[in-house]
N, CA, C and O of each residue as an XYZ file, in Angstrom:
932
protein
N       0.711     -1.160     -0.046
C      -0.319     -0.138      0.042
C       1.197      1.505     -0.124
O       2.331      1.655      0.331
N       0.599      2.047     -0.697
C       1.531      3.346     -0.696
C       0.600      4.426     -0.017
O      -0.555      4.705     -0.339
N       1.490      5.058      1.163
C       1.185      6.165      2.202
C       1.969      7.187      2.015
O       3.197      7.254      1.965
N       0.605      8.512      1.851
C       1.666      9.835      1.850
C       1.518     10.241      3.455
O       0.573     10.119      4.235
N       2.622     10.682      3.584
C       2.472     11.356      5.594
C       2.570     12.896      5.045
O       3.373     13.486      4.321
N       1.251     13.303      5.806
C       1.204     14.802      5.816
C       1.651     15.211      7.140
O       0.747     15.147      7.973
N       2.903     15.658      7.637
C       3.539     16.146      8.714
C       4.486     15.312      9.045
O       4.144     14.144      9.232
N       5.837     15.658      9.197
C       6.465     14.660      9.273
C       7.840     15.107     10.474
O       9.055     15.201     10.298
N       7.022     15.295     11.628
C       7.672     15.437     13.087
C       7.747     14.280     13.624
O       7.595     13.195     13.063
N       8.011     14.513     14.850
C       8.300     12.917     15.583
C       7.223     11.757     15.261
O       7.435     10.592     14.923
N       6.043     12.409     15.461
C       4.943     11.422     15.137
C       5.226     10.970     13.952
O       5.527      9.783     13.827
N       5.179     11.933     12.716
C       5.372     11.224     11.303
C       6.428     10.450     10.950
O       6.407      9.809      9.898
N       7.592     10.423     11.894
C       8.785      9.539     11.473
C       8.386      8.194     12.464
O       8.912      7.139     12.110
N       7.528      8.144     13.638
C       7.159      6.687     13.735
C       6.292      6.147     13.090
O       6.244      4.919     13.158
N       5.562      6.678     12.461
C       4.514      6.184     11.336
C       5.034      5.624     10.338
O       4.714      4.536      9.859
N       6.065      6.528      9.896
C       6.740      6.156      8.611
C       7.698      4.730      9.222
O       7.810      3.822      8.399
N       8.139      4.584     10.121
C       8.787      3.225     10.512
C       7.990      2.079     10.847
O       8.399      0.919     10.869
N       6.918      2.443     11.086
C       5.971      1.671     11.355
C       5.266      0.986     10.199
O       4.816     -0.158     10.249
N       5.208      1.904      9.022
C       4.188      1.489      8.280
C       5.403      0.664      7.309
O       5.009     -0.377      6.783
N       6.673      1.025      7.079
C       7.737      0.277      6.375
C       7.611     -1.026      7.105
O       7.320     -2.029      6.453
N       7.771     -1.090      8.188
C       7.741     -2.515      8.921
C       6.603     -3.195      8.622
O       6.698     -4.420      8.551
N       5.438     -2.627      8.411
C       4.218     -3.335      7.861
C       4.023     -3.669      6.189
O       3.018     -4.091      5.617
N       5.217     -3.359      5.688
C       5.422     -3.845      4.086
C       4.710     -2.613      3.325
O       4.095     -2.918      2.304
N       4.724     -1.193      3.724
C       4.025     -0.176      2.883
C       4.695      0.479      2.409
O       5.646      0.504      3.190
N       4.956      1.196      1.486
C       5.575      2.587      0.578
C       5.324      3.933      0.859
O       4.172      4.296      0.621
N       6.018      4.684      1.257
C       5.999      6.251      1.609
C       6.266      6.913      0.233
O       7.348      6.959     -0.352
N       4.995      7.450     -0.199
C       5.199      8.192     -1.366
C       5.407      9.629     -1.327
O       5.684     10.186     -2.390
N       5.315     10.312     -0.263
C       5.312     11.583      0.243
C       5.463     11.935      1.772
O       4.706     11.574      2.673
N       6.505     12.650      1.872
C       6.670     13.188      3.453
C       6.714     14.637      3.244
O       7.509     15.302      2.579
N       5.581     15.038      4.027
C       4.975     16.296      3.381
C       5.222     17.332      4.967
O       4.521     17.189      5.969
N       6.420     18.378      4.835
C       6.374     19.161      5.870
C       6.283     20.427      5.218
O       6.131     20.406      3.997
N       6.366     21.832      5.969
C       6.436     23.098      5.592
C       7.008     23.462      4.576
O       6.688     24.464      3.936
N       8.269     22.410      4.192
C       9.244     23.241      3.231
C       9.020     22.500      1.866
O       9.836     22.850      1.013
N       8.219     21.672      1.503
C       7.592     20.607      0.304
C       6.217     20.840     -0.354
O       5.459     21.573      0.281
N       5.832     20.408     -1.359
C       4.692     20.863     -1.827
C       3.942     19.192     -1.614
O       4.365     18.298     -0.880
N       2.842     19.161     -2.428
C       1.992     18.301     -2.273
C       2.069     16.999     -3.286
O       1.170     16.169     -3.418
N       3.375     17.003     -3.991
C       3.976     16.586     -5.196
C       4.053     15.117     -4.780
O       4.903     14.749     -3.969
N       3.047     14.155     -5.409
C       3.437     12.641     -5.142
C       2.156     12.076     -4.456
O       1.882     10.883     -4.585
N       1.180     13.115     -3.555
C      -0.095     12.969     -3.160
C      -0.956     12.005     -3.817
O      -1.205     10.943     -3.247
N      -1.457     12.283     -5.012
C      -2.054     11.612     -5.959
C      -1.582     10.287     -6.313
O      -2.442      9.615     -6.883
N      -0.605      9.792     -6.162
C       0.185      8.384     -6.161
C      -0.693      7.391     -4.983
O      -1.271      6.335     -5.242
N      -0.589      8.141     -3.491
C      -0.984      7.425     -2.539
C      -2.626      6.453     -2.673
O      -3.564      6.640     -3.448
N      -2.413      5.210     -1.368
C      -3.758      4.806     -1.866
C      -4.404      5.329     -0.499
O      -5.626      5.192     -0.446
N      -3.694      5.991      0.780
C      -4.104      6.935      1.603
C      -3.260      7.567      2.177
O      -2.054      7.329      2.116
N      -3.969      8.767      3.033
C      -2.862      9.532      3.553
C      -2.756      9.421      4.971
O      -3.500      8.569      5.457
N      -2.094      9.998      5.694
C      -1.950     10.070      7.174
C      -1.607     11.342      7.723
O      -0.429     11.688      7.640
N      -2.490     12.147      8.306
C      -2.212     13.300      8.632
C      -1.822     13.730     10.137
O      -2.741     13.924     10.933
N      -0.544     13.878     10.526
C      -0.179     14.261     11.988
C       0.895     15.394     11.609
O       2.104     15.312     11.388
N      -0.039     16.535     11.615
C       0.427     17.866     11.216
C       0.500     18.844     12.161
O       1.248     18.519     13.083
N      -0.033     20.000     12.288
C      -0.212     21.134     13.291
C      -1.733     21.797     12.775
O      -2.153     21.979     11.632
N      -2.285     22.038     13.943
C      -3.976     22.780     13.677
C      -3.841     23.578     12.422
O      -4.607     23.580     11.459
N      -2.586     24.349     12.619
C      -2.978     25.419     10.982
C      -2.474     24.846      9.666
O      -2.550     25.506      8.630
N      -1.993     23.697      9.699
C      -1.950     22.775      8.556
C      -2.810     21.828      8.233
O      -2.669     21.285      7.137
N      -3.946     21.399      9.156
C      -4.848     20.087      8.645
C      -5.594     20.441      7.937
O      -5.707     19.585      7.059
N      -6.393     21.459      7.722
C      -7.385     21.846      6.696
C      -6.748     21.660      5.319
O      -7.011     20.791      4.487
N      -5.988     22.506      5.259
C      -5.077     22.364      3.746
C      -4.651     20.706      3.525
O      -4.789     20.149      2.436
N      -4.229     20.170      4.481
C      -3.907     19.087      4.009
C      -5.266     17.839      3.621
O      -5.223     16.981      2.740
N      -6.364     18.102      4.572
C      -7.005     17.223      4.457
C      -8.140     17.397      3.334
O      -8.840     16.484      2.897
N      -8.183     18.651      2.981
C      -8.746     19.233      1.576
C      -7.836     18.604      0.264
O      -8.184     18.359     -0.891
N      -6.773     18.481      0.823
C      -5.968     18.441     -0.915
C      -6.107     16.867     -0.811
O      -5.713     16.284     -1.820
N      -6.610     16.029      0.251
C      -6.448     14.516     -0.247
C      -7.714     14.267     -0.924
O      -7.836     13.586     -1.942
N      -8.826     14.975     -0.173
C     -10.296     14.565     -0.926
C     -10.069     15.330     -2.409
O     -10.486     14.655     -3.350
N      -9.554     16.455     -2.724
C      -9.313     17.205     -4.031
C      -8.540     16.330     -5.137
O      -8.556     16.542     -6.349
N      -7.678     15.027     -4.283
C      -6.665     14.406     -5.032
C      -7.306     12.858     -4.794
O      -6.532     11.902     -4.847
N      -8.663     12.656     -4.545
C      -9.396     11.381     -4.379
C      -8.523     10.453     -3.706
O      -8.459      9.273     -4.048
N      -7.816     10.966     -2.718
C      -7.067      9.787     -1.535
C      -7.842      9.694     -0.100
O      -8.177     10.787      0.357
N      -8.073      8.892      0.438
C      -8.460      8.730      1.682
C      -7.400      9.094      2.857
O      -6.235      8.702      2.928
N      -8.057      9.895      3.711
C      -7.398     10.344      4.693
C      -7.735     10.083      6.007
O      -8.891     10.046      6.429
N      -6.302      9.826      6.937
C      -6.791      9.509      8.285
C      -6.020     10.682      9.035
O      -4.800     10.759      8.882
N      -6.708     11.627      9.864
C      -6.123     12.614     10.436
C      -6.072     12.455     11.804
O      -7.140     12.102     12.305
N      -4.990     12.636     12.679
C      -4.888     12.588     13.991
C      -4.583     13.640     14.565
O      -4.434     13.637     15.787
N      -4.389     15.008     13.677
C      -4.248     16.393     13.896
C      -4.997     16.714     15.057
O      -5.963     15.952     15.103
N      -4.985     17.477     15.988
C      -5.911     18.205     17.347
C      -5.972     19.573     17.041
O      -5.029     20.062     16.418
N      -7.011     20.337     17.404
C      -7.009     21.721     17.722
C      -7.576     22.571     16.469
O      -7.503     23.797     16.393
N      -8.138     21.743     15.525
C      -8.576     22.621     14.294
C      -9.996     21.803     13.939
O     -10.317     21.610     12.766
N     -10.731     21.388     14.946
C     -12.157     21.181     14.632
C     -13.228     22.209     14.759
O     -14.384     21.833     14.952
N     -12.972     23.331     14.677
C     -14.068     24.188     14.476
C     -14.257     24.195     12.916
O     -15.290     24.662     12.437
N     -13.361     23.730     12.201
C     -13.715     23.408     10.543
C     -13.945     21.893     10.282
O     -13.513     21.482      9.205
N     -14.502     21.080     11.026
C     -14.619     19.673     11.236
C     -15.912     19.694     10.146
O     -15.846     19.036      9.108
N     -16.876     20.362     10.420
C     -18.123     20.084      9.581
C     -17.719     20.476      8.302
O     -18.197     19.758      7.423
N     -16.771     21.659      7.784
C     -16.374     21.776      6.764
C     -15.682     20.865      5.791
O     -15.789     20.878      4.565
N     -15.018     20.141      6.475
C     -13.861     18.967      5.979
C     -15.118     17.933      5.852
O     -15.062     17.450      4.721
N     -16.215     17.415      6.564
C     -17.205     16.290      6.435
C     -17.710     16.606      5.127
O     -17.531     15.821      4.195
N     -18.495     17.990      4.941
C     -19.161     18.128      3.647
C     -18.140     18.331      2.272
O     -18.391     18.135      1.083
N     -17.077     18.734      2.843
C     -15.976     18.501      1.303
C     -15.847     16.626      1.040
O     -15.721     15.985     -0.003
N     -15.918     16.304      2.079
C     -15.458     14.580      1.999
C     -16.820     14.042      1.301
O     -16.725     13.176      0.432
N     -18.309     14.646      1.747
C     -19.223     13.999      1.161
C     -19.042     14.422     -0.211
O     -19.093     13.540     -1.068
N     -18.802     15.848     -0.635
C     -19.075     16.600     -1.844
C     -18.292     15.589     -3.051
O     -18.772     15.182     -4.109
N     -16.911     15.352     -2.470
C     -15.815     14.614     -3.487
C     -15.756     12.873     -3.300
O     -14.886     12.135     -3.764
N     -16.929     12.478     -2.495
C     -17.350     11.064     -2.510
C     -15.663     10.241     -1.645
O     -15.197      9.148     -1.970
N     -15.163     11.053     -0.702
C     -13.744     10.650     -0.095
C     -13.795      9.747      0.782
O     -14.817      9.062      0.820
N     -12.902      9.533      1.567
C     -12.804      8.831      2.586
C     -12.016      9.278      4.047
O     -10.814      9.535      3.990
N     -12.520      9.334      4.952
C     -12.244     10.118      6.100
C     -12.345      9.412      7.236
O     -13.387      8.777      7.397
N     -11.353      9.361      8.224
C     -11.142      9.005      9.645
C     -10.502     10.055     10.193
O      -9.388     10.362      9.767
N     -11.159     10.833     11.317
C     -10.519     11.937     12.151
C     -10.995     11.401     13.589
O     -12.135     11.284     14.038
N      -9.411     11.038     14.315
C      -9.427     10.616     15.603
C      -8.860     11.419     16.615
O      -7.662     11.458     16.335
N      -9.092     12.199     17.817
C      -8.033     12.633     18.997
C      -7.289     11.823     19.262
O      -6.340     12.434     19.753
N      -6.997     10.434     19.266
C      -6.079      9.460     19.532
C      -6.377      8.284     18.847
O      -7.572      7.988     18.880
N      -5.568      7.444     18.170
C      -5.847      6.395     17.031
C      -5.010      5.564     18.062
O      -4.525      4.591     17.483
N      -4.745      5.598     19.099
C      -4.160      4.229     20.153
C      -5.147      3.246     20.429
O      -6.235      3.536     20.926
N      -4.834      2.188     20.148
C      -5.816      0.839     20.608
C      -6.356      1.096     21.851
O      -7.544      1.264     22.124
N      -5.357      1.117     22.619
C      -5.413      1.260     24.342
C      -6.611      2.412     24.743
O      -7.534      2.237     25.537
N      -6.300      3.701     23.914
C      -6.977      4.666     24.188
C      -8.290      4.566     23.796
O      -8.997      5.216     24.567
N      -8.993      3.962     22.820
C      -9.940      3.945     22.182
C     -10.926      2.736     22.744
O     -12.153      2.740     22.643
N     -10.102      1.682     23.369
C     -10.739      1.092     24.283
C     -11.137      1.838     25.663
O     -12.336      1.897     25.936
N     -10.312      2.337     26.436
C     -10.410      3.589     27.118
C     -11.524      4.431     26.912
O     -12.288      4.493     27.875
N     -11.823      5.093     25.923
C     -13.110      5.853     25.310
C     -14.191      4.692     25.549
O     -15.266      5.072     26.012
N     -14.065      3.566     25.335
C     -15.926      2.460     25.523
C     -15.489      2.510     26.956
O     -16.571      2.528     27.542
N     -14.562      2.542     27.862
C     -14.980      1.942     29.387
C     -15.372      3.552     29.701
O     -16.243      3.628     30.568
N     -14.975      4.691     29.250
C     -15.122      5.726     29.894
C     -16.711      6.136     29.638
O     -17.400      6.838     30.378
N     -17.081      5.550     28.475
C     -18.770      5.737     28.226
C     -19.392      4.930     29.125
O     -20.365      5.309     29.777
N     -18.925      3.887     29.211
C     -19.795      2.664     30.206
C     -19.980      3.144     31.560
O     -21.112      3.121     32.045
N     -18.820      3.654     32.339
C     -18.867      4.155     33.627
C     -19.605      5.332     33.501
O     -20.444      5.492     34.387
N     -19.511      6.422     32.432
C     -20.348      7.519     32.705
C     -21.794      7.123     32.651
O     -22.526      7.823     33.350
N     -22.446      6.026     31.887
C     -23.721      5.496     32.225
C     -24.016      5.028     33.359
O     -25.129      5.187     33.859
N     -23.185      4.469     33.849
C     -23.516      3.745     35.384
C     -23.537      5.070     36.344
O     -24.611      5.261     36.916
N     -22.595      5.915     36.568
C     -22.420      6.978     37.490
C     -23.602      8.048     37.113
O     -24.172      8.746     37.952
N     -23.781      8.054     36.184
C     -25.191      8.817     35.964
C     -26.199      8.704     37.026
O     -26.756      9.745     37.376
N     -26.520      7.582     37.599
C     -27.237      7.398     38.670
C     -26.841      7.956     39.995
O     -27.663      8.093     40.901
N     -25.569      8.282     40.113
C     -25.492      8.777     41.367
C     -24.935      9.989     41.496
O     -23.779     10.162     41.110
N     -25.806     11.196     42.159
C     -25.501     12.199     42.452
C     -24.446     12.714     43.292
O     -24.214     13.917     43.414
N     -23.831     11.820     43.849
C     -23.330     12.165     45.175
C     -21.779     12.091     44.566
O     -20.953     12.513     45.376
N     -21.073     11.515     42.959
C     -20.138     11.736     42.584
C     -19.851     12.909     41.699
O     -20.811     13.290     41.029
N     -18.622     13.616     41.548
C     -18.469     14.771     40.893
C     -17.158     14.244     39.838
O     -16.069     13.914     40.308
N     -17.439     14.226     38.423
C     -16.233     13.762     37.787
C     -15.440     15.121     37.429
O     -15.930     16.238     37.262
N     -14.119     14.745     37.356
C     -13.150     15.384     37.092
C     -12.208     14.741     36.185
O     -12.243     13.513     36.104
N     -11.129     15.595     35.290
C     -10.282     15.234     34.313
C      -9.232     15.522     34.686
O      -9.118     16.478     35.453
N      -8.168     14.824     34.287
C      -6.805     15.278     34.141
C      -5.647     14.690     33.471
O      -5.113     13.637     33.822
N      -5.177     15.648     32.188
C      -4.174     15.147     31.421
C      -2.632     15.904     31.352
O      -2.544     17.044     31.809
N      -1.829     15.462     30.965
C      -0.437     15.500     31.099
C       0.138     15.184     29.826
O       0.026     14.103     29.247
N       0.780     16.224     29.413
C       1.337     15.759     27.697
C       2.804     16.507     27.742
O       2.993     17.220     28.728
N       3.682     16.429     26.930
C       4.891     17.036     26.590
C       4.609     18.411     26.516
O       3.475     18.826     26.277
N       6.005     19.458     26.794
C       5.869     20.353     26.742
C       5.695     21.073     25.300
O       5.405     22.264     25.197
N       5.905     20.220     24.212
C       5.589     20.796     22.793
C       4.407     20.604     22.430
O       4.103     21.059     21.327
N       3.459     19.946     23.149
C       2.258     19.977     22.826
C       1.383     21.462     22.566
O       1.445     22.386     23.377
N       0.673     21.514     21.465
C       0.313     23.269     21.399
C      -1.023     23.168     21.597
O      -1.491     24.303     21.680
N      -1.874     22.310     21.715
C      -3.476     22.349     21.971
C      -3.607     22.316     23.625
O      -2.856     21.493     24.149
N      -4.243     22.898     24.313
C      -4.835     22.359     25.785
C      -6.063     22.907     26.124
O      -6.252     24.118     26.003
N      -7.232     21.880     26.683
C      -6.786     20.501     26.828
C      -6.408     19.595     25.401
O      -6.564     20.024     24.258
N      -5.956     18.448     25.707
C      -5.749     17.495     24.596
C      -6.929     17.191     23.849
O      -7.936     17.395     24.527
N      -7.141     16.821     22.819
C      -8.373     16.078     21.758
C      -8.795     15.129     22.740
O      -9.980     15.054     23.065
N      -7.721     14.244     23.340
C      -8.248     12.890     23.808
C      -8.937     13.336     24.949
O     -10.093     12.932     25.078
N      -8.371     14.243     25.985
C      -9.176     14.720     26.693
C     -10.741     15.518     26.601
O     -11.711     15.673     27.344
N     -10.389     15.849     25.414
C     -12.120     16.548     24.886
C     -12.739     15.478     24.667
O     -13.708     15.384     25.420
N     -12.591     14.377     23.779
C     -13.343     13.121     23.388
C     -13.677     12.559     25.100
O     -14.777     12.098     25.404
N     -12.810     12.664     25.855
C     -13.449     11.873     27.002
C     -14.672     12.684     27.899
O     -15.634     12.383     28.606
N     -14.140     13.636     27.506
C     -15.566     14.693     27.982
C     -16.630     14.611     27.467
O     -17.537     14.547     28.298
N     -17.008     14.576     26.247
C     -17.725     14.316     25.508
C     -18.518     12.877     25.678
O     -19.702     12.572     25.821
N     -17.496     12.274     25.608
C     -17.820     10.813     26.143
C     -18.936     10.692     27.621
O     -19.992     10.058     27.607
N     -18.456     11.370     28.688
C     -19.349     11.780     29.768
C     -20.544     12.663     29.393
O     -21.629     12.161     29.686
N     -20.579     13.719     28.881
C     -21.390     14.419     28.221
C     -22.641     13.754     27.852
O     -23.728     13.895     28.411
N     -22.324     12.911     26.708
C     -23.549     12.391     25.856
C     -24.010     11.132     26.862
O     -24.958     10.456     26.460
N     -23.358     10.750     28.232
C     -23.900      9.536     28.850
C     -24.271     10.225     30.220
O     -24.075      9.471     31.174
N     -24.692     11.304     30.508
C     -25.012     11.881     31.784
C     -25.583     13.256     31.684
O     -26.033     13.630     30.601
N     -25.603     14.167     32.901
C     -26.410     14.890     32.800
C     -25.431     16.186     32.680
O     -25.960     17.250     32.359
N     -24.218     16.152     32.888
C     -23.282     17.103     32.375
C     -23.518     17.697     30.923
O     -23.968     17.088     29.952
N     -23.162     18.865     30.984
C     -23.601     19.853     29.677
C     -22.121     20.296     29.002
O     -22.078     20.563     27.801
N     -21.138     20.347     29.683
C     -20.237     21.127     29.210
C     -18.549     20.991     29.834
O     -18.711     21.019     31.054
N     -17.504     20.901     29.644
C     -16.358     20.936     30.165
C     -15.661     22.571     30.202
O     -15.844     23.560     29.492
N     -14.911     22.339     31.225
C     -14.183     23.937     31.293
C     -12.668     23.599     31.979
O     -12.357     22.694     32.753
N     -12.047     24.425     31.531
C     -10.585     24.372     32.134
C     -10.419     25.138     33.425
O      -9.624     24.812     34.306
N     -11.235     26.190     33.475
C     -11.608     26.976     34.403
C     -12.424     26.326     35.973
O     -12.412     25.127     36.255
N     -12.930     27.144     36.638
C     -13.555     26.298     38.120
C     -14.867     25.809     37.268
O     -15.404     26.420     36.344
N     -15.247     24.513     37.838
C     -16.318     24.201     37.185
C     -17.642     24.393     37.539
O     -17.766     24.212     38.751
N     -18.902     24.745     36.882
C     -19.999     24.665     37.575
C     -20.788     23.440     37.675
O     -20.535     22.441     37.002
N     -21.619     23.507     38.405
C     -22.383     21.938     38.805
C     -22.870     21.118     37.755
O     -23.413     20.061     38.078
N     -22.759     21.459     36.390
C     -23.203     20.783     35.419
C     -21.928     20.601     34.343
O     -22.077     19.976     33.293
N     -20.709     21.196     34.714
C     -19.676     21.253     33.990
C     -18.579     20.270     34.549
O     -18.539     20.035     35.757
N     -17.713     19.713     33.693
C     -16.709     19.142     34.047
C     -15.408     19.652     34.043
O     -15.057     20.063     32.937
N     -14.536     19.759     34.992
C     -13.201     20.325     34.869
C     -12.332     19.536     34.529
O     -12.335     18.387     34.970
N     -11.354     19.998     33.632
C     -10.320     19.403     32.804
C      -8.927     20.288     33.552
O      -8.983     21.518     33.558
N      -7.868     19.669     34.086
C      -7.092     20.054     34.462
C      -5.728     19.529     33.130
O      -5.491     18.335     32.951
N      -5.199     20.317     32.566
C      -4.338     20.250     31.584
C      -2.799     20.597     31.798
O      -2.485     21.783     31.900
N      -1.945     19.719     31.861
C      -0.888     19.736     32.412
C       0.424     19.533     31.530
O       0.302     18.623     30.711
N       1.821     20.278     31.522
C       2.640     20.245     30.311
C       3.836     19.808     30.874
O       4.478     20.660     31.489
N       4.226     18.826     30.816
C       5.313     18.268     31.675
C       6.461     17.720     30.721
O       5.911     17.136     29.787
N       7.655     17.689     30.614
C       8.844     17.057     30.370
C       8.406     16.897     28.759
O       8.134     17.741     27.905
N       8.466     15.241     28.724
C       8.140     14.768     27.426
C       7.256     13.626     27.628
O       7.644     12.519     27.253
N       6.029     13.774     28.218
C       5.086     12.725     28.717
C       4.371     12.476     27.318
O       3.978     13.432     26.649
N       4.250     11.438     26.987
C       3.543     11.248     25.588
C       2.023     11.480     26.039
O       1.201     12.016     25.296
N       1.796     11.124     27.044
C       0.061     11.223     27.015
C      -0.499     10.311     28.368
O      -0.468      9.080     28.360
N      -0.885     10.912     29.234
C      -1.606     10.715     30.356
C      -2.647     11.173     30.551
O      -2.656     12.389     30.741
N      -4.151     10.335     30.601
C      -5.410     10.775     30.976
C      -6.205     10.310     31.932
O      -6.397      9.096     31.986
N      -6.795     11.146     32.830
C      -7.125     10.113     34.138
C      -8.622     10.988     34.285
O      -8.806     12.200     34.170
N      -9.550      9.954     34.564
C     -11.058     10.186     34.686
C     -11.617     10.077     35.951
O     -11.988      8.955     36.297
N     -11.773     11.136     36.816
C     -12.101     10.405     38.580
C     -13.313     11.050     38.895
O     -13.547     12.242     38.700
N     -14.169     10.114     39.453
C     -15.088      9.837     40.106
C     -14.820     10.162     41.438
O     -13.975      9.390     41.892
N     -15.370     11.364     42.604
C     -15.338     11.810     43.414
C     -16.351     11.824     44.340
O     -17.409     12.284     43.910
N     -16.343     11.395     45.678
C     -17.342     11.491     46.447
C     -17.023     11.940     47.893
O     -15.888     12.403     48.008
N     -17.721     11.909     48.952
C     -17.250     12.131     50.081
C     -16.724     10.857     50.612
O     -15.835     10.989     51.453
N     -17.063      9.697     50.318
C     -16.837      8.608     51.064
C     -15.612      7.690     50.232
O     -14.974      6.842     50.855
N     -15.403      7.908     49.021
C     -14.783      7.271     48.116
C     -14.327      8.047     46.801
O     -14.698      9.174     46.471
N     -13.351      7.120     46.045
C     -13.249      7.885     44.780
C     -13.380      6.246     43.489
O     -13.419      5.027     43.657
N     -13.400      6.958     42.567
C     -13.348      5.999     41.227
C     -12.457      6.512     40.178
O     -12.748      7.596     39.674
N     -11.374      5.859     39.765
C     -10.600      6.308     38.840
C     -10.388      5.472     37.569
O     -10.326      4.253     37.729
N     -10.291      5.871     36.574
C     -10.198      5.323     35.192
C      -8.710      6.275     34.638
O      -8.627      7.489     34.822
N      -7.751      5.550     34.035
C      -6.522      6.079     33.674
C      -6.342      5.521     32.635
O      -6.878      4.436     32.412
N      -5.522      6.144     31.723
C      -4.527      5.632     30.490
C      -3.250      6.174     30.854
O      -3.145      7.287     31.370
N      -1.988      5.205     30.529
C      -0.564      6.091     30.572
C      -0.143      5.660     29.124
O      -0.351      4.489     28.807
N       0.272      6.276     28.475
C       1.030      6.157     27.292
C       2.686      6.001     27.611
O       3.365      6.959     27.982
N       3.201      4.697     27.414
C       4.417      4.902     27.578
C       5.484      5.143     26.599
O       6.698      4.947     26.657
N       4.624      5.677     25.570
C       5.522      6.051     24.156
C       4.817      6.355     23.157
O       3.627      6.073     23.297
N       5.167      6.936     21.972
C       4.183      7.245     20.807
C       4.016      6.129     19.934
O       3.523      6.340     18.826
N       4.378      4.878     20.291
C       4.489      3.672     19.101
C       2.952      3.343     19.132
O       2.474      2.820     18.126
N       1.979      3.661     20.420
C       0.673      3.122     20.351
C      -0.121      3.560     19.323
O      -0.845      2.832     18.644
N       0.088      5.467     19.131
C      -0.697      6.230     18.629
C      -0.144      5.923     16.896
O      -0.931      6.112     15.969
N       0.918      5.562     16.717
C       1.298      5.505     15.237
C       1.224      3.953     14.777
O       1.602      3.553     13.676
N       0.734      3.235     15.688
C       0.291      1.719     15.200
C      -1.097      1.975     14.643
O      -1.544      1.713     13.526
N      -1.735      2.616     15.813
C      -3.228      2.621     15.693
C      -3.547      3.543     14.248
O      -4.583      3.273     13.640
N      -2.687      4.574     13.746
C      -3.146      5.181     12.947
C      -2.932      4.362     11.414
O      -3.852      4.307     10.597
N      -1.548      3.730     11.163
C      -1.526      2.958     10.327
C      -2.344      1.666     10.233
O      -2.532      1.179      9.118
N      -2.842      1.080     11.326
C      -3.840      0.190     11.159
C      -5.424      1.076     10.810
O      -6.365      0.301     10.637
N      -5.737      2.439     10.709
C      -6.605      2.754     10.246
C      -6.601      3.010      9.178
O      -7.629      2.917      8.507
N      -5.310      3.461      8.615
C      -5.455      3.618      7.363
C      -5.412      2.244      6.392
O      -6.045      2.197      5.337
N      -4.621      1.182      6.862
C      -5.042      0.045      6.518
C      -6.578     -0.325      6.219
O      -7.078     -0.912      5.259
N      -7.033      0.111      7.139
C      -8.780     -0.360      7.151
C      -9.417      0.672      5.731
O     -10.120      0.295      4.792
N      -8.949      1.847      5.973
C      -9.582      2.882      4.899
C      -9.407      2.639      3.821
O     -10.428      2.665      3.133
N      -8.292      2.340      3.212
C      -7.785      2.166      1.807
C      -9.041      1.717      1.184
O      -9.653      0.763      1.663
N      -9.558      2.494     -0.099
C     -10.143      1.746     -1.242
C     -11.722      1.892     -0.379
O     -12.663      1.232     -0.819
N     -11.917      2.740      0.790
C     -13.315      3.173      1.246
C     -13.517      4.224      0.876
O     -12.573      4.955      0.576
N     -15.012      4.704      0.761
C     -15.463      6.037      0.774
C     -16.653      6.258      2.054
O     -17.304      5.412      2.668
N     -16.633      7.650      2.155
C     -17.443      7.621      3.592
C     -16.455      8.206      4.525
O     -15.247      8.393      4.377
N     -17.533      8.542      5.885
C     -16.707      9.218      7.196
C     -17.002      7.857      8.540
O     -18.063      7.433      8.999
N     -15.705      7.519      8.818
C     -15.760      6.600      9.870
C     -15.199      6.991     11.153
O     -14.772      8.131     11.338
N     -15.183      6.064     12.069
C     -14.245      6.355     13.282
C     -13.616      5.136     13.447
O     -13.717      4.138     12.734
N     -12.645      5.379     14.920
C     -11.854      4.300     15.245
C     -12.960      2.903     15.673
O     -12.767      1.700     15.502
N     -14.058      3.569     16.233
C     -15.160      2.672     16.621
C     -15.288      1.631     15.271
O     -15.120      0.418     15.391
N     -15.548      2.158     14.222
C     -15.639      1.134     13.037
C     -14.547      0.583     12.330
O     -14.623     -0.053     11.279
N     -13.513      0.868     12.976
C     -11.712      0.441     12.443
C     -11.537     -1.004     13.688
O     -10.806     -1.987     13.568
N     -12.361     -0.711     14.678
C     -11.941     -1.630     15.747
C     -13.275     -2.428     16.193
O     -13.296     -3.049     17.256
N     -14.407     -2.379     15.309
C     -15.863     -3.113     15.293
C     -16.100     -2.835     16.997
O     -15.903     -3.808     17.724
N     -16.425     -1.818     17.499
C     -16.861     -1.633     18.274
C     -18.369     -1.316     18.610
O     -19.008     -1.513     19.644
N     -18.653     -0.879     17.660
C     -20.015     -0.699     17.550
C     -21.121     -1.668     17.775
O     -22.291     -1.316     17.625
């Protein structure tokens, strides 16, 4: 399979290595210094760039009839615009805040726990996320996805980085050293606490999940999620 890498930073290099190990060919390594030459040769593209480049990268894929897997966060105000373009061009698209297989299992556990805990008003939910100091957006896309998972399965209405109101989930975002990503969901009451936690040990899990998603998406049209890739629906 021929893969175009859109974004060639730390994650792009790990994705490249894993893709090559799995027998794929890299036809484009796009960063801010080169063009999209080679994109049209790809069977699928993987976008791990920066928020300011994501829309251009994803649009270029749809315009070149190349399915795209996007793991870039911080650009989701344009998500509806991109899904509309995908439908218009009959493209293939998967966007996820986190492609790690473990994190996507974590998402499912988070939603299941939220359904259970919605019955118990004595518990207040809070979240914490820790990432490396080079991460540009806060809170992380993964933390936002976790918060949405709780909101959709409970009486919470919103999340905030500030002091939370009764119907809001407080997210504490920390930037420390070279931490790949740690996310914790805590339900706290006067008598006890319940904690759900995922700790990434390196970037390998994110990269492997993105390559697996790309393998699954190649040749498909439509808008999908990691639930489709992992058959979690």
